[in-house]
N, C-alpha and C positions, 0 to 999 in steps of 0.2 A: 504494500500500500504506500503510495507516495504522499508525502505531507506537503501541503502548499505553504512553504516557509515565507512566501512573499506576502501573506495575508497578515492583518493585524492580530488575528487570533491563532497564530501558529502554535504558541505554547499550549493553549487550551486544546487545540485540535490534537496535538501530539499526546497530551496527557489522557484525553478521552479515548484515543485509539489504543493506547497501552491498557487502559482500564477494560475496554471491550475484549482485548486479547486475553488478558488475565482471567476475565469472567469465563472464558471458554476453556480454561486450563485450571480448574479448581483443585486438581490433585496435588498441586505444588505445596510443600510444607514450609518453604522459606522463599521469600521474594525479596530480591535486592534491587534497590534504586540508587542512583547517584543524586545528590541534592542539587547539583549544578544545572540539571536539565529541567527540573520540575515535572518530569514524566510521571512520577508516582502520585502526584497531587490528587487527581480524581479518584484513584483506587483507595488511597488512604482516607480521603474525605468521606467516601461512601461507607467505608468500614467504621469510621469515627461516628457517623450519623446513624449507624445501625441499619443502613439500607442493604449492605452486603455483609456476609459472614463467611469469610474465606478460610477460617481456621488455619491461617498461615502466620508465621513469624515474619515481621517486616524488618529489613535492614536498610537503613538509608546511610550511604557513605557520604561523609562530609569532605568533599573533594576540592572545594574552592570557597573563597570568601564570596559573600553576596556581591553582585556587580556594583550595587550602589556604594558599598564600602570601598571597593577598589577605586571607583571614580572619585570618591571623597579623598582617599589617600593620595591618588595621583595628582589631584588639584593642589594639595598642600594646604588646603583651607578646611578646617573642621566645620565651618559654617556653610560649606558648599551645598547648594540645593540641587538635588537630582530631579530633573523634570522629564526624563525620557520614560514614557508610560510602559514600554516593553521591559525596561530594566526594573521598574517598580513592581510590575506584575510577576516577573520571574523571582524577584526577591521574596515576595509574598508567598508564592507557591513553594519556594525552597524552605522557608521558615515553617510554614504550616505542615509540609510533608514531614519534617523532622519532628515537630510537635505531635502530630497525629500518630506517627510510628511509635514514638515513646509511649504515648497514652494507650494505644491499642495493645502493645506488647505487655504493659503493666496489667491491663484488664485480664488478658489471657493467662498471665502468670498467676493472678489471684484465683482464677477459676480452677486451676490444677491442684 
């Protein structure tokens, strides 16, 4: 499946495509995502909201600083305002993916 990266919603499209693929492979016991792509966001969001129950352990690799942080560091100005919407969306998806993975894994650990 090709992903239309030129669209404004490429991040969401990629994450939704990954979610649809994972839904068709429910036998997986461990699912790995990298935080930098935001690809796991919709899968983890559905799990967090109780829409899905994959009975999998989620691992989100912290492979890069959020792009907004990199942009601020490169500017040399801690007051630098990031205005690029795609960077802000990706940062949000990264942060929430990490948060949801930790939250869901804790819930599943308590049930055992």
